[in-house]
Backbone as a ProteinNet text record, in pm:
[ID]
protein_1_A
[PRIMARY]
XXXXXXXXXXXXXXXXXXXXXXXXXXXXXXXXXXXXXXXXXXXXXXXXXXXXXXXXXXXXXXXXXXXXXXXXXXXXXXXXXXXXXXXXXXXXXXXXXXXXXXXXXXXXXXXXXXXXXXXXXXXXXXXXXXXXXXXXXXXXXXXXXXXXXXXXXXXXXXXXXXXXXXXXXXXXXXXXXXXXXXXXXXXXXXXXXXXXXXXXXXX
[TERTIARY]
83.3	0	86.7	190	278.3	353.3	397.1	470.3	381.1	256	162.2	138	113.3	86	205.1	325.2	446.1	461.6	389.4	398.7	346.1	247.9	185.8	280.6	346	441.9	556.8	603.4	716.5	680.1	573.3	545.5	448	346.1	252.4	306.8	337.7	379.4	517.8	613	750.5	775.1	744.8	780.4	682.4	553.4	454.8	427.3	405.1	370.7	492.6	607.9	730.9	708.9	636.2	608	724	764	859.8	780.1	779.3	697.6	768	691.9	744.5	750.9	820.8	827.8	688.5	606.4	470.4	387.4	404.8	330.2	374.6	504.4	553.2	498.3	492	438.2	288.7	215.8	73.5	50.9	127.4	113.5	145.5	251.5	289.2	179.4	123	15.9	-108.5	-138.9	-254.4	-235.6	-117.4	-91.3	-98.8	-48.9	-59.2	-205.7	-287	-430.3	-495.4	-463.4	-522.7	-480	-355.2	-306.9	-379.8	-392.8	-463.3	-608.6	-673.1	-811.9	-823	-727.6	-728.9	-709.9	-615.2	-587.8	-699.7	-779.9	-892.5	-1013	-1012.8	-1123.7	-1103.2	-1212.4	-1196	-1109.1	-1021.6	-929.3	-984.4	-993.2	-1053.6	-969	-1007.6	-944.9	-976.7	-874.8	-898.1	-825.7	-896	-840.7	-738.7	-770.1	-686.9	-696.8	-762.7	-783.1	-918.3	-1019.5	-1150.9	-1237.9	-1219.9	-1295.1	-1344.5	-1419.3	-1490.9	-1399.8	-1279.8	-1191.6	-1140.6	-1151.9	-1104.3	-1216.9	-1338.9	-1453.7	-1508.8	-1517.3	-1560.6	-1699.8	-1788.7	-1922.1	-1910.8	-1951.6	-1944.3	-2080.7	-2100.1	-2226.3	-2233.7	-2120.6	-2115.4	-2013.6	-2038.9	-1950.2	-1921.1	-2026.6	-2019.7	-2010.4	-1927.6	-1837.4	-1702	-1634.3	-1496.2	-1409.7	-1310.8	-1226.6	-1082.2	-1017.5	-877.2	-792.2	-660.6	-564.2	-567	-568.3	-578.6	-445.5	-335.1	-206.6	-158.4	-213.4	-171.2	-267	-356.8	-454.4	-383.8	-441.4	-386.9	-493	-453.2	-543.2	-540.3	-659.3	-662.7	-797.4	-816.9	-937.4	-1065.6	-1170.3	-1299.6	-1349.5	-1336.4	-1394.4	-1313.4	-1195.8	-1103.2	-1160.8	-1205.7	-1257.5	-1388.1	-1467.9	-1593.7	-1566.8	-1469.3	-1438.3	-1371.9	-1294.4	-1234.1	-1341.7	-1451.8	-1559.8	-1650.6	-1689.5	-1790.2	-1730.5	-1601.5	-1530.8	-1420.1	-1461.6	-1373.7	-1296.4	-1167.9	-1085.4	-1116.1	-1193.5	-1224.1	-1371.1	-1455.1	-1598.7	-1645.2	-1725.2	-1776.3	-1928.4	-1984.3	-2128.8	-2162	-2284.2	-2323	-2307.4	-2268.8	-2247.6	-2370.8	-2489.9	-2611.4	-2627.3	-2595.4	-2607.1	-2503.4	-2381.5	-2274.8	-2312.6	-2360.9	-2400.4	-2511.2	-2605.9	-2711.6	-2656.7	-2561.4	-2499.7	-2423	-2354.4	-2279.9	-2376.4	-2485.9	-2585.4	-2641.9	-2671.6	-2724.1	-2621.1	-2496	-2389.4	-2378.7	-2379.3	-2370.1	-2486.3	-2606.4	-2723.2	-2708.6	-2659.9	-2641.4	-2529.4	-2424.5	-2312.5	-2360.1	-2439.1	-2491.5	-2582.3	-2666.7	-2758.2	-2683.1	-2563.4	-2482.2	-2391.8	-2402.3	-2320	-2181.4	-2160.2	-2029.1	-2006.6	-1885.7	-1849.6	-1903.2	-2026.7	-2095	-2088.3	-2003.7	-1986.9	-2110.7	-2094	-2202	-2321.6	-2296.4	-2406.4	-2363.7	-2459.7	-2433.2	-2329	-2337.4	-2244.8	-2099.6	-2077.9	-1942.6	-1892.9	-1980.8	-1943.1	-1907.6	-1988.3	-1962.2	-1832.9	-1806.1	-1680.9	-1560	-1566.7	-1457.5	-1439.1	-1549.8	-1547.8	-1480	-1519.3	-1462.6	-1314.4	-1275.9	-1136.5	-1043	-1083.5	-996.6	-994.9	-1101.8	-1100.6	-995	-978	-873.1	-736.3	-714	-585.1	-561	-660.7	-643.8	-620.5	-697.3	-686.1	-560.2	-513	-382.8	-274.5	-280.2	-185.9	-195.2	-316.9	-336.9	-286.8	-301.2	-246.7	-97.4	-28.2	114.5	140.3	62	82.1	58.4	-48.2	-76.7	37.9	96.2	210	333.2	353.8	467.9	454.3	333.1	312	355.6	340.8	385.4	537	590.5	732.5	825.7	786.7	873.6	847.2	716.3	678.5	629	617.2	575.8	429.9	345	202.3	125.6	101.9	39.7	-110.7	-175	-320.5	-382.3	-305.9	-360.1	-362.9	-291.3	-290.4	-430.5	-508	-644.4	-736.2	-695	-775.1	-735	-629.6	-586.5	-693.6	-759.1	-858.8	-972.3	-1022.6	-1131.1	-1083.3	-964.5	-910.2	-886.1	-833.3	-812.4	-945.1	-1046.6	-1178.5	-1232.1	-1212.3	-1254.3	-1189.9	-1060.3	-988.9	-1038.5	-1054	-1100.3	-1239.1	-1327.9	-1463.8	-1464.5	-1385.3	-1380.6	-1319.1	-1220	-1158.7	-1260.3	-1355.6	-1458.2	-1562.2	-1562.5	-1662.6	-1613.9	-1482.7	-1427.5	-1327.2	-1353.5	-1272.2	-1125	-1095.1	-954.8	-875	-945	-877.6	-890	-942.2	-966.4	-836.9	-732	-605.3	-547	-553.3	-504.8	-590	-720.4	-809.4	-773.9	-742.5	-701.1	-573.5	-480.5	-355.4	-384.1	-472.2	-505.8	-573	-660.8	-733.9	-642.5	-545.7	-463	-333.9	-277.6	-145.5	-144.8	-243.9	-241.2	-340.1	-467.1	-570.4	-544.5	-502.5	-482.7	-369.3	-279.1	-162.5	-177.2	-281	-286.8	-304.4	-395.5	-421.1	-296.5	-227.6	-106.6	2.5	14.4	115.3	84.3	-42.9	-80.2	-45.3	-74.3	-41.5	109.3	186.7	332.9	383.7	333.1	379	346.9	225.2	185.6	250.2	275.5	343	489.5	544.9	684.8	704.5	594.7	605.5	661.2	767.4	821.5	718.7	709.6	612.2	667.7
-120.8	0	125.7	125.6	242.7	262	150.9	158.7	214.9	173	223.8	373.2	416	557.7	645.1	594	672.8	707.4	638.8	669	809.1	855.3	985.3	1102.6	1110.8	1221.1	1217.2	1097.3	1087.7	1126.4	1066.7	1081.1	1193.3	1215.4	1324.7	1457.2	1462.6	1590	1631.1	1540.7	1575.3	1582.8	1474.5	1468	1546.3	1524.6	1583.1	1730.9	1761.8	1899.4	1982.5	1917.6	1986.2	2069.3	2011.8	2081.1	2064	2172.7	2166.9	2173.2	2065.3	2056.2	2116.5	2185.3	2235.6	2121.6	2144.9	2043.6	2013.7	2116.4	2097.2	2014.2	2036.4	1958.6	1813.1	1791.2	1652.4	1580.3	1652.2	1593.6	1563.7	1654.8	1634.2	1509.7	1495.9	1379.6	1251.5	1253.4	1134.3	1094.5	1192.1	1162.3	1110.4	1169.9	1124	980	948.4	812.3	713.1	751.3	664.1	637.2	741.3	726.3	632.3	648.2	563.5	417.8	395.5	259.5	194.4	268.1	215	183.3	271.2	247.3	122.8	103.8	-14.2	-142.1	-140.5	-259.3	-288.6	-187.2	-205.9	-272.9	-283.4	-350.2	-501.8	-578.8	-723.6	-749.5	-848.5	-880.5	-997.6	-979.7	-1078.5	-1089.3	-1178.5	-1184.1	-1055.6	-992.1	-873.4	-889.5	-857.3	-859.6	-747.8	-629.6	-509.7	-422.3	-469.2	-384.6	-419.5	-426.8	-478	-362.8	-328	-218	-259.4	-168.9	-204.2	-258.1	-205.3	-248.3	-391.3	-442.9	-578.1	-679.5	-639.3	-728.9	-749.4	-874.5	-907.1	-970.9	-930.2	-989.1	-1121.6	-1230.8	-1364.5	-1430.5	-1523.2	-1597.4	-1695.1	-1752.8	-1846.2	-1796.7	-1826.8	-1787.7	-1637.3	-1563	-1417	-1355.4	-1252.3	-1191.5	-1262.5	-1245.6	-1288.1	-1183.3	-1226.6	-1135.4	-1153.2	-1042.5	-1047.2	-960	-966.6	-879.3	-899.7	-1027	-1058.9	-1106.6	-1080.1	-1132.9	-1069.8	-954.3	-888.1	-914.2	-1012.1	-1040.3	-1083.7	-1043.7	-1080.2	-1062	-1077.6	-1055.7	-907.9	-846.4	-703.4	-657.7	-525.7	-469.8	-502.8	-528.3	-568.1	-473.7	-343.3	-247.7	-221.7	-284.1	-245.6	-270.5	-391.9	-421	-346.6	-328.7	-255.8	-111.6	-47.8	90.4	96.6	-6.2	-10.3	-9.8	-79.2	-90	32.5	79.9	185.9	326	339.6	466.4	440.4	392	355.1	477.9	461.5	574.5	617.1	536.5	567.2	604	579.8	606.9	663.3	769	826.2	823.5	786.5	789.5	887	937.7	1029.4	963.6	1042.9	993.3	919	972.6	910.6	767.9	747.4	613.5	520.2	570.1	489	446.7	541.2	509.3	404.8	415	315	177.4	170.8	42.4	-16.2	70.2	23.9	-33.4	34.7	-15.4	-150	-163.3	-289.4	-400.8	-370.2	-469.9	-513.9	-416.7	-450	-537.9	-506.8	-585.6	-730.2	-749.5	-884.8	-956.9	-882.4	-940.2	-988	-905.3	-941.8	-1064.2	-1068	-1180.4	-1311	-1301.5	-1420.3	-1455.5	-1378	-1405.5	-1346.2	-1250.2	-1188.6	-1075.5	-1020.9	-913.9	-778.8	-747.9	-630.2	-507.1	-506.7	-393.4	-374.1	-294	-276.4	-203.5	-105.9	-31.2	22.4	78.2	128.7	240.2	326.2	440	394.2	297.1	244.4	177.4	103.9	34.8	135.5	240.1	342.3	417	443.1	508.8	424.3	294.7	207.4	207.2	205.5	211.2	339.8	453	581.3	592.4	545.9	562.3	471.9	348.1	265.4	320.1	390.7	457.7	566.3	641.5	744.1	677.9	569.8	500.9	454.9	392.6	342.4	455.6	561.8	668.4	752.1	767.3	831.8	749.9	618.5	530.5	547.9	547.2	554.2	687	795.2	923.7	911.6	841.5	818.6	724.6	619.1	520.2	580.5	658.7	718.7	809.5	883.7	968.7	884.1	780.4	692.4	626.6	588.5	527.4	620.5	750.6	846.7	864.9	900.2	937.5	818.2	703.6	586.3	501.1	489.2	394.1	458	593	661.8	645.2	611.3	591.4	715.3	806.3	934.1	931.1	823.1	818.4	829.9	795.8	798.5	938.6	1032	1167.8	1228	1194.5	1246.1	1193	1085.1	1027.9	1081.5	1162.6	1220.1	1309.5	1399.7	1486.5	1408.8	1305.8	1227	1157.3	1100.6	1029.9	1125.7	1243.7	1344.1	1390	1401.9	1442.4	1344	1214.9	1116	1143.7	1172.5	1197.2	1325.6	1430.8	1559.4	1546.4	1475.1	1458.4	1382.2	1275.8	1197.7	1278.3	1359.8	1443.3	1541.9	1583.5	1674.6	1608.7	1475.3	1402.2	1362.9	1360.2	1307.3	1406.1	1445.4	1547.4	1511.8	1383	1340.8	1373.1	1393.3	1420	1565.7	1651	1790.7	1862.1	1842.7	1908.5	1863.5	1734.8	1682.3	1735.3	1745.4	1801.9	1945.7	2025.6	2164	2169.9	2080.4	2074.1	2043.6	1949.6	1915.4	2032.2	2103.3	2214.4	2331.1	2358.2	2478.3	2452	2333.1	2309.4	2212.9	2126.8	2023.1	2052.4	2063.9	2080.8	2199.1	2316.4	2429.6	2409.9	2315.9	2297.1	2180.4	2101.2	1975.9	1995.9	2080	2097.2	2147.3	2244.3	2297.8	2191.4	2110	2003.5	1901.2	1867.1	1774.4	1831.1	1960.7	2023.6	2020.8	2055.4	2055.1	1916.9	1817.8	1681.5	1638.3	1666.5	1622.2	1704.6	1832.9	1917	1877.1	1809.8	1768.2	1644.4	1582.7	1462.2	1498.6	1433.2	1464.2	1434.8	1522.9	1502.2	1403.8
0	0	0	82.7	89.1	-42.1	-99.1	-226	-335.8	-337.2	-437.9	-420.2	-297.4	-272.2	-309	-289.4	-316.6	-464.3	-551.7	-694.5	-725.8	-650.5	-679.3	-652.2	-536.6	-518.4	-618.7	-650.5	-742.3	-884.9	-937.9	-1080.3	-1114.4	-1031	-1058.7	-1007	-878.2	-819.1	-866.5	-859	-894.2	-1043.5	-1113.6	-1255.5	-1343.5	-1323.8	-1414.9	-1384.4	-1258	-1220.1	-1180.7	-1162.1	-1120.1	-993.3	-898.4	-773	-675.6	-614.1	-503.5	-374.9	-300.2	-180.8	-60	20.8	146.8	247.5	357.8	463	516.9	530.5	581.4	484.5	353.9	255.1	254.1	267.5	273.5	396.7	507.7	630.1	614.6	551.8	527.3	442.7	336.9	248.7	324.2	404.7	481.5	578.8	650.1	745.7	673.6	557.8	480	435.6	388.2	342.5	458.3	575	692.3	727.3	719.1	746.8	646.4	518.2	414.5	429.3	465.8	486.1	603.9	713.5	830.3	795.8	718.8	678.7	591.9	501.9	414.5	494.8	588.2	668.4	767.5	797.8	888.1	823.8	692.3	622.5	625.5	615	596.6	473.9	483.8	375.4	294.9	164.6	75.4	-52.2	-141	-272.9	-349	-406.6	-489.1	-623	-728.1	-864.1	-882.4	-828.4	-824.7	-949.3	-1053.5	-1171.4	-1233.4	-1147.7	-1185.1	-1235.7	-1363.1	-1422.7	-1561	-1624.6	-1747.4	-1857.5	-1868.3	-1976.9	-1958.7	-1837.7	-1811.9	-1796	-1832	-1825.2	-1966	-2007.6	-2142.3	-2138.6	-2229.9	-2240.3	-2315.7	-2250.3	-2309	-2308.6	-2399.4	-2401.2	-2285.3	-2246.9	-2134.7	-2032.9	-1906.6	-1797	-1801.2	-1815.9	-1827.5	-1687.1	-1665.7	-1763.4	-1768.2	-1881.4	-1887.7	-1820.2	-1744.7	-1666.5	-1710.1	-1746.2	-1788.5	-1695.8	-1715.5	-1647.4	-1496.7	-1455.9	-1313.8	-1254.6	-1322.4	-1276.8	-1145.8	-1109.1	-985.5	-869.3	-885	-779.7	-651.7	-538.9	-408.7	-301	-176	-62.6	-29.3	-15.8	9.3	63.1	72.7	135.5	58.4	134.4	79.1	-30.2	-10.8	-104.4	-229.7	-242.7	-349.4	-488.7	-515.2	-649.6	-676.4	-572	-589.3	-632.3	-569.7	-606.8	-743.8	-779.1	-913.4	-1021.2	-993.3	-1090.5	-1091	-972.7	-963.7	-969.9	-940.1	-962.3	-1064.3	-1178.4	-1288.8	-1337.1	-1357.8	-1402.5	-1545.7	-1618.4	-1757.7	-1780.2	-1680.4	-1691.6	-1557.9	-1560.2	-1435.3	-1433	-1318.4	-1296.9	-1184.9	-1180.5	-1072.5	-936.1	-837.4	-702.4	-649	-675	-623	-675.4	-802.5	-860.3	-799.4	-783	-723.6	-581.8	-502.2	-364.5	-363.9	-455.5	-465.8	-497.5	-588.5	-622.5	-503.7	-429.6	-312	-208.7	-187.1	-91	-134.3	-263.8	-315.1	-299.3	-328.1	-312.2	-166.5	-76	66.5	109.4	61.5	95.9	49.7	-71.1	-123.1	-48.6	-16	58.6	195.6	264.2	395.8	385.4	282.2	264.6	241.7	182.9	157.1	274.6	384	501.5	495.8	406	390.9	489.9	492.3	587.2	541.7	575.6	521.4	610.7	713.1	804.7	891.4	995.5	1093.1	1034.6	946.8	886.8	750.9	679.3	544	543.9	643.9	648.8	662.1	750.3	767.9	640.8	574.1	451	341.5	329.1	228	257.6	383.9	422.8	380.8	408.3	366.4	216.5	144.2	-3	-50.7	5.6	-37.6	-3.7	114.7	157	77.3	49	-34.5	-176.7	-214.4	-344.7	-350.4	-242.6	-240.6	-254.1	-180.6	-191.4	-335.2	-394.8	-531.8	-630.1	-618.9	-718.5	-701.4	-578	-557.9	-627.4	-609.9	-678.7	-829.8	-881.5	-1026.7	-1083.2	-1009	-1055.5	-1082.8	-996.9	-1019	-1134.3	-1142.8	-1249.5	-1387	-1401.4	-1532	-1578	-1484.5	-1521.3	-1553.2	-1475.5	-1503	-1639.5	-1677.7	-1808.8	-1922	-1899.2	-2000	-1996	-1881.1	-1874.6	-1887.3	-1837.8	-1845.2	-1967.3	-2004.9	-2109.2	-2238.1	-2239.8	-2361.2	-2397.1	-2300.2	-2325	-2279.3	-2373.5	-2339.9	-2328.1	-2370.3	-2369.8	-2232.3	-2130.1	-1994.4	-1933.1	-1991.5	-1935.5	-1937.2	-2038.3	-2046.5	-1938	-1871	-1762.6	-1625.7	-1620.2	-1492.5	-1429	-1504.2	-1439	-1373	-1438.3	-1380.5	-1253.1	-1259.1	-1143.2	-1027.5	-1057.4	-953.1	-893.7	-975.8	-925.9	-823.4	-846.6	-747.2	-611.8	-612.4	-486.7	-422.1	-501.9	-447.3	-386.5	-454	-402.2	-270.4	-261.7	-138.2	-24.4	-54.8	49	106	25.4	71.6	159.9	166	243.8	382.6	403.8	528.4	587.4	710.9	775.6	785	798.1	809.2	683.2	572.4	444.4	401.4	489.5	450.8	413.9	491.7	461.9	329.5	304	176.4	62.5	86.1	-15.2	-47.9	53.9	30.8	-51.6	-21	-97.6	-244.4	-269.9	-408.5	-480	-407.8	-469.1	-502.7	-416.7	-435	-512.2	-498.2	-555.5	-674.1	-682.7	-786.2	-898.8	-864.8	-968	-1061.6	-1011.7	-1103.4	-1203.2	-1177.5	-1264.5	-1361.3	-1343.4	-1418.3	-1568.3	-1609.5	-1753.1	-1825.8	-1766.6	-1829.7	-1837.6	-1733.7	-1734.7	-1843.2	-1859.8	-1966.9	-2103.5	-2123.2	-2252.1	-2277.7	-2176.3	-2193.2	-2230.6	-2163.1	-2189.3	-2332	-2376	-2509.5	-2619.8	-2591.9	-2691.2	-2709.6	-2609.8	-2616.8	-2700.8	-2744.3	-2827.7	-2964.1	-3010.8	-3145.2	-3252.8	-3353.1	-3461.3	-3563.8
[MASK]
+++++++++++++++++++++++++++++++++++++++++++++++++++++++++++++++++++++++++++++++++++++++++++++++++++++++++++++++++++++++++++++++++++++++++++++++++++++++++++++++++++++++++++++++++++++++++++++++++++++++++++

């Protein structure tokens, strides 16, 4: 979890945005990451695909859906695959619809005897917080895919992914400081950084 989160300061903040962080900002990021790790480890641990989103689900006539790209599957937080699917980095749905789907999933999980948390609010909180961990990681990965691997197509998905993190930070007081940092130091620079990166591509 820590290794994944560290991708965002290195590749998004440092490489893509060329941000020079103050000591206070570095401390804020470290405390935020510690909080996210603790929240993730506090969830029931289950099998997780780790990249369970629309692009990795195939419509089949039999044994539907077909699932690909599962080589990184491991034991992890209950909400991880659910947030990968419902807060997809390539497709966005209204918050109200997502919350409805989460509630329906929890209801079915509880009916099957699964670890459905004490109440809906707690379950949704776990879903949102593991979403922040995943999307912070993905912000770093998308930038790394460009600078290390030359795959620029993911830069266009950075704003949507950042929006997921900003929205979740606005819902939970523990993330308010990190949310302020994203609003003032990250979000205003993202579009210009994307333009610079793509303009640097040789014709």
